[in-house]
A tleap script that builds the chain and sets N, CA, C and O, in Angstrom:
source leaprc.protein.ff14SB
mol = sequence {
  NMET SER MET ASP TRP ILE ARG LYS THR TYR
  ARG VAL PRO ALA LYS ARG GLY GLY ARG VAL
  GLU TYR THR GLY ASP GLY CYS ALA GLU MET
  GLY THR ILE ARG SER ALA ARG GLY GLY ARG
  LEU MET ILE GLN LEU GLU GLY VAL ARG HIE
  THR MET PRO PHE HIE PRO THR TRP ARG LEU
  ARG TYR LEU ASP ASP PRO GLU GLY ARG ALA
  CSER
}
set mol.1.N position { 218.734 60.590 162.864 }
set mol.1.CA position { 219.146 59.182 162.925 }
set mol.1.C position { 220.680 59.144 163.130 }
set mol.1.O position { 221.451 59.881 162.515 }
set mol.2.N position { 221.017 58.318 163.953 }
set mol.2.CA position { 222.377 58.279 164.391 }
set mol.2.C position { 223.338 57.413 163.491 }
set mol.2.O position { 222.885 56.710 162.588 }
set mol.3.N position { 224.537 57.483 163.745 }
set mol.3.CA position { 225.596 56.742 162.994 }
set mol.3.C position { 225.361 55.218 163.244 }
set mol.3.O position { 225.561 54.393 162.352 }
set mol.4.N position { 224.916 54.866 164.535 }
set mol.4.CA position { 224.654 53.418 164.797 }
set mol.4.C position { 223.361 52.956 163.958 }
set mol.4.O position { 223.352 51.826 163.469 }
set mol.5.N position { 222.393 53.726 163.810 }
set mol.5.CA position { 221.301 53.516 163.028 }
set mol.5.C position { 221.603 53.291 161.535 }
set mol.5.O position { 220.986 52.454 160.877 }
set mol.6.N position { 222.502 54.009 161.064 }
set mol.6.CA position { 223.037 53.883 159.629 }
set mol.6.C position { 223.759 52.585 159.461 }
set mol.6.O position { 223.594 51.878 158.466 }
set mol.7.N position { 224.603 52.264 160.496 }
set mol.7.CA position { 225.453 50.941 160.444 }
set mol.7.C position { 224.455 49.859 160.329 }
set mol.7.O position { 224.564 49.013 159.441 }
set mol.8.N position { 223.424 49.843 161.240 }
set mol.8.CA position { 222.484 48.650 161.388 }
set mol.8.C position { 221.565 48.584 160.139 }
set mol.8.O position { 221.301 47.501 159.618 }
set mol.9.N position { 221.095 49.726 159.682 }
set mol.9.CA position { 220.058 49.790 158.668 }
set mol.9.C position { 220.710 49.414 157.288 }
set mol.9.O position { 220.128 48.618 156.551 }
set mol.10.N position { 221.793 49.922 156.964 }
set mol.10.CA position { 222.438 49.817 155.708 }
set mol.10.C position { 223.642 48.858 155.653 }
set mol.10.O position { 224.274 48.658 154.616 }
set mol.11.N position { 223.914 48.291 156.813 }
set mol.11.CA position { 225.001 47.301 156.979 }
set mol.11.C position { 226.216 47.726 156.459 }
set mol.11.O position { 226.821 46.991 155.679 }
set mol.12.N position { 226.686 48.880 156.802 }
set mol.12.CA position { 227.953 49.472 156.271 }
set mol.12.C position { 228.796 49.787 157.563 }
set mol.12.O position { 228.212 49.926 158.639 }
set mol.13.N position { 230.080 49.892 157.472 }
set mol.13.CA position { 230.958 50.162 158.680 }
set mol.13.C position { 231.226 51.507 158.867 }
set mol.13.O position { 232.346 51.893 159.200 }
set mol.14.N position { 230.226 52.302 158.666 }
set mol.14.CA position { 230.447 53.781 158.828 }
set mol.14.C position { 230.803 54.272 160.333 }
set mol.14.O position { 230.109 53.919 161.287 }
set mol.15.N position { 231.770 54.988 160.453 }
set mol.15.CA position { 232.103 55.562 161.811 }
set mol.15.C position { 232.726 56.994 161.607 }
set mol.15.O position { 233.296 57.328 160.568 }
set mol.16.N position { 232.559 57.804 162.706 }
set mol.16.CA position { 233.099 59.091 162.629 }
set mol.16.C position { 234.622 58.993 162.478 }
set mol.16.O position { 235.307 58.247 163.178 }
set mol.17.N position { 235.077 59.745 161.580 }
set mol.17.CA position { 236.596 59.723 161.232 }
set mol.17.C position { 236.927 58.754 160.224 }
set mol.17.O position { 238.064 58.770 159.753 }
set mol.18.N position { 236.005 57.836 159.798 }
set mol.18.CA position { 236.364 56.758 158.802 }
set mol.18.C position { 236.539 57.415 157.380 }
set mol.18.O position { 235.900 58.410 157.037 }
set mol.19.N position { 237.411 56.807 156.627 }
set mol.19.CA position { 237.819 57.299 155.432 }
set mol.19.C position { 237.016 56.531 154.320 }
set mol.19.O position { 236.881 55.307 154.336 }
set mol.20.N position { 236.480 57.378 153.330 }
set mol.20.CA position { 235.824 56.704 152.277 }
set mol.20.C position { 236.244 57.204 150.920 }
set mol.20.O position { 236.912 58.235 150.842 }
set mol.21.N position { 235.912 56.571 149.912 }
set mol.21.CA position { 236.167 56.895 148.485 }
set mol.21.C position { 234.805 57.067 147.846 }
set mol.21.O position { 233.988 56.148 147.905 }
set mol.22.N position { 234.526 58.217 147.234 }
set mol.22.CA position { 233.302 58.513 146.535 }
set mol.22.C position { 233.437 58.515 145.072 }
set mol.22.O position { 234.311 59.236 144.591 }
set mol.23.N position { 232.668 57.784 144.269 }
set mol.23.CA position { 232.877 57.743 142.805 }
set mol.23.C position { 231.521 58.099 142.111 }
set mol.23.O position { 231.249 57.586 141.025 }
set mol.24.N position { 230.718 58.922 142.690 }
set mol.24.CA position { 229.347 59.193 142.141 }
set mol.24.C position { 229.537 60.183 140.960 }
set mol.24.O position { 228.670 60.194 140.087 }
set mol.25.N position { 230.597 61.011 140.866 }
set mol.25.CA position { 230.551 61.940 139.717 }
set mol.25.C position { 231.637 61.545 138.678 }
set mol.25.O position { 232.117 62.386 137.919 }
set mol.26.N position { 232.007 60.245 138.668 }
set mol.26.CA position { 232.711 59.581 137.664 }
set mol.26.C position { 234.225 59.551 137.897 }
set mol.26.O position { 234.960 58.924 137.133 }
set mol.27.N position { 234.698 60.241 138.973 }
set mol.27.CA position { 236.051 60.160 139.342 }
set mol.27.C position { 236.235 59.983 140.854 }
set mol.27.O position { 235.412 60.523 141.593 }
set mol.28.N position { 237.132 59.353 141.320 }
set mol.28.CA position { 237.353 58.980 142.738 }
set mol.28.C position { 237.754 60.197 143.507 }
set mol.28.O position { 238.678 60.930 143.155 }
set mol.29.N position { 237.015 60.382 144.579 }
set mol.29.CA position { 237.301 61.433 145.555 }
set mol.29.C position { 237.300 60.900 146.903 }
set mol.29.O position { 236.370 60.227 147.347 }
set mol.30.N position { 238.402 61.219 147.587 }
set mol.30.CA position { 238.545 60.761 149.015 }
set mol.30.C position { 238.003 61.744 149.953 }
set mol.30.O position { 238.051 62.960 149.769 }
set mol.31.N position { 237.399 61.068 151.134 }
set mol.31.CA position { 236.694 61.940 152.045 }
set mol.31.C position { 236.753 61.261 153.498 }
set mol.31.O position { 237.097 60.097 153.704 }
set mol.32.N position { 236.362 62.179 154.453 }
set mol.32.CA position { 236.198 61.687 155.817 }
set mol.32.C position { 234.756 61.848 156.423 }
set mol.32.O position { 234.143 62.913 156.343 }
set mol.33.N position { 234.309 60.853 156.964 }
set mol.33.CA position { 233.023 60.971 157.649 }
set mol.33.C position { 233.100 61.802 158.866 }
set mol.33.O position { 233.930 61.524 159.731 }
set mol.34.N position { 232.304 62.792 158.994 }
set mol.34.CA position { 232.406 63.774 160.107 }
set mol.34.C position { 231.180 63.473 161.055 }
set mol.34.O position { 231.326 63.563 162.273 }
set mol.35.N position { 230.050 63.139 160.531 }
set mol.35.CA position { 228.765 62.893 161.416 }
set mol.35.C position { 227.753 62.273 160.567 }
set mol.35.O position { 227.993 61.900 159.419 }
set mol.36.N position { 226.500 62.155 161.202 }
set mol.36.CA position { 225.342 61.639 160.551 }
set mol.36.C position { 224.233 62.589 160.801 }
set mol.36.O position { 224.203 63.266 161.829 }
set mol.37.N position { 223.259 62.660 159.825 }
set mol.37.CA position { 222.163 63.524 159.993 }
set mol.37.C position { 220.967 63.054 159.085 }
set mol.37.O position { 221.119 63.009 157.864 }
set mol.38.N position { 219.825 62.719 159.656 }
set mol.38.CA position { 218.704 62.281 158.908 }
set mol.38.C position { 219.015 61.150 158.015 }
set mol.38.O position { 218.586 61.143 156.862 }
set mol.39.N position { 219.726 60.207 158.478 }
set mol.39.CA position { 219.958 58.955 157.533 }
set mol.39.C position { 221.088 59.065 156.552 }
set mol.39.O position { 221.377 58.107 155.833 }
set mol.40.N position { 221.783 60.287 156.497 }
set mol.40.CA position { 222.823 60.494 155.600 }
set mol.40.C position { 224.035 60.681 156.339 }
set mol.40.O position { 224.035 61.083 157.503 }
set mol.41.N position { 225.176 60.370 155.623 }
set mol.41.CA position { 226.563 60.606 156.297 }
set mol.41.C position { 226.986 61.975 155.847 }
set mol.41.O position { 226.826 62.297 154.670 }
set mol.42.N position { 227.498 62.768 156.690 }
set mol.42.CA position { 228.101 64.050 156.462 }
set mol.42.C position { 229.520 63.807 156.212 }
set mol.42.O position { 230.277 63.477 157.125 }
set mol.43.N position { 229.926 63.969 154.929 }
set mol.43.CA position { 231.271 63.740 154.605 }
set mol.43.C position { 232.030 64.923 154.129 }
set mol.43.O position { 231.478 65.750 153.403 }
set mol.44.N position { 233.302 65.053 154.509 }
set mol.44.CA position { 234.104 66.218 154.076 }
set mol.44.C position { 234.992 65.624 152.940 }
set mol.44.O position { 235.853 64.796 153.234 }
set mol.45.N position { 234.829 65.974 151.806 }
set mol.45.CA position { 235.650 65.567 150.697 }
set mol.45.C position { 237.052 66.365 150.783 }
set mol.45.O position { 237.060 67.530 151.180 }
set mol.46.N position { 238.184 65.730 150.416 }
set mol.46.CA position { 239.434 66.377 150.401 }
set mol.46.C position { 239.318 67.587 149.421 }
set mol.46.O position { 238.780 67.494 148.318 }
set mol.47.N position { 239.886 68.763 149.937 }
set mol.47.CA position { 239.928 70.018 149.254 }
set mol.47.C position { 238.637 70.832 149.427 }
set mol.47.O position { 238.572 71.940 148.895 }
set mol.48.N position { 237.623 70.358 150.127 }
set mol.48.CA position { 236.407 71.011 150.450 }
set mol.48.C position { 236.284 71.463 151.971 }
set mol.48.O position { 236.512 70.675 152.889 }
set mol.49.N position { 235.943 72.661 152.156 }
set mol.49.CA position { 236.007 73.049 153.569 }
set mol.49.C position { 234.713 72.668 154.422 }
set mol.49.O position { 234.768 72.711 155.651 }
set mol.50.N position { 233.523 72.286 153.737 }
set mol.50.CA position { 232.405 71.933 154.376 }
set mol.50.C position { 232.081 70.461 154.171 }
set mol.50.O position { 232.620 69.768 153.308 }
set mol.51.N position { 231.113 70.015 155.072 }
set mol.51.CA position { 230.660 68.570 154.831 }
set mol.51.C position { 229.502 68.593 153.915 }
set mol.51.O position { 228.841 69.626 153.806 }
set mol.52.N position { 229.218 67.554 153.267 }
set mol.52.CA position { 228.046 67.317 152.356 }
set mol.52.C position { 227.403 66.052 152.749 }
set mol.52.O position { 228.096 65.172 153.259 }
set mol.53.N position { 226.047 65.867 152.545 }
set mol.53.CA position { 225.403 64.672 152.887 }
set mol.53.C position { 225.470 63.728 151.725 }
set mol.53.O position { 225.259 64.064 150.559 }
set mol.54.N position { 225.785 62.504 152.137 }
set mol.54.CA position { 225.792 61.337 151.155 }
set mol.54.C position { 224.995 60.182 151.703 }
set mol.54.O position { 224.958 59.901 152.901 }
set mol.55.N position { 224.381 59.551 150.783 }
set mol.55.CA position { 223.722 58.204 151.128 }
set mol.55.C position { 224.728 57.244 151.350 }
set mol.55.O position { 225.716 57.143 150.623 }
set mol.56.N position { 224.453 56.363 152.571 }
set mol.56.CA position { 225.502 55.455 152.996 }
set mol.56.C position { 225.855 54.327 151.975 }
set mol.56.O position { 226.895 53.680 152.094 }
set mol.57.N position { 225.028 54.126 151.046 }
set mol.57.CA position { 225.266 52.995 150.141 }
set mol.57.C position { 225.546 53.568 148.637 }
set mol.57.O position { 225.853 52.781 147.741 }
set mol.58.N position { 225.439 54.840 148.420 }
set mol.58.CA position { 225.614 55.235 146.993 }
set mol.58.C position { 226.958 55.714 146.640 }
set mol.58.O position { 227.360 56.835 146.951 }
set mol.59.N position { 227.707 54.774 145.928 }
set mol.59.CA position { 228.939 54.963 145.302 }
set mol.59.C position { 230.036 55.374 146.382 }
set mol.59.O position { 230.897 56.196 146.070 }
set mol.60.N position { 230.009 54.871 147.506 }
set mol.60.CA position { 230.881 54.978 148.630 }
set mol.60.C position { 231.571 53.594 148.837 }
set mol.60.O position { 230.943 52.536 148.837 }
set mol.61.N position { 232.948 53.698 149.018 }
set mol.61.CA position { 233.794 52.592 149.388 }
set mol.61.C position { 234.413 52.951 150.723 }
set mol.61.O position { 235.042 53.996 150.891 }
set mol.62.N position { 234.215 52.062 151.645 }
set mol.62.CA position { 234.713 52.283 153.022 }
set mol.62.C position { 236.100 51.804 153.107 }
set mol.62.O position { 236.321 50.595 153.040 }
set mol.63.N position { 237.045 52.650 153.247 }
set mol.63.CA position { 238.419 52.323 153.175 }
set mol.63.C position { 238.965 51.617 154.457 }
set mol.63.O position { 239.954 50.887 154.396 }
set mol.64.N position { 238.311 51.848 155.582 }
set mol.64.CA position { 238.649 51.341 156.832 }
set mol.64.C position { 238.066 49.941 157.097 }
set mol.64.O position { 238.343 49.333 158.130 }
set mol.65.N position { 237.272 49.451 156.170 }
set mol.65.CA position { 236.608 48.173 156.310 }
set mol.65.C position { 237.505 46.977 155.966 }
set mol.65.O position { 237.928 46.836 154.818 }
set mol.66.N position { 237.787 46.150 156.909 }
set mol.66.CA position { 238.673 45.053 156.614 }
set mol.66.C position { 238.160 44.021 155.584 }
set mol.66.O position { 238.911 43.250 154.987 }
set mol.67.N position { 236.862 44.067 155.430 }
set mol.67.CA position { 236.265 43.237 154.333 }
set mol.67.C position { 236.282 43.950 152.996 }
set mol.67.O position { 235.843 43.336 152.024 }
set mol.68.N position { 236.719 45.117 152.853 }
set mol.68.CA position { 236.709 45.923 151.607 }
set mol.68.C position { 235.426 46.070 150.941 }
set mol.68.O position { 235.359 46.073 149.711 }
set mol.69.N position { 234.323 46.201 151.744 }
set mol.69.CA position { 233.098 46.354 151.115 }
set mol.69.C position { 232.884 47.672 150.418 }
set mol.69.O position { 233.322 48.701 150.934 }
set mol.70.N position { 232.287 47.694 149.365 }
set mol.70.CA position { 232.055 48.872 148.547 }
set mol.70.C position { 230.576 48.926 148.350 }
set mol.70.O position { 229.942 47.871 148.353 }
set mol.71.N position { 229.953 50.117 148.172 }
set mol.71.CA position { 228.567 50.272 147.971 }
set mol.71.C position { 228.402 51.136 146.803 }
set mol.71.O position { 227.274 51.433 146.409 }
savepdb mol mol.pdb
quit
C-alpha cells in the first residue's frame, strides 16, 4: 500500500521526508518518514540507523502539518 493510500485512508499528511513526533513509549522521539509498506509508515527515529514500521495514527504527530494534527 502506497503513501497516497495511507494519506487517503487515515486522513493524515504523511509524506516521504516528513517529520513526526512519536510518543508511544512514554517519551517524545523525533523521526523522519522514509517510505510506506503494507499500510504502515517506515520511520527512522533519531539516533536509530534503520527504519521501523509505525501505524499512521498511533501516537504520531505530523510536524509538517499546517493544521497541527496529532494522532
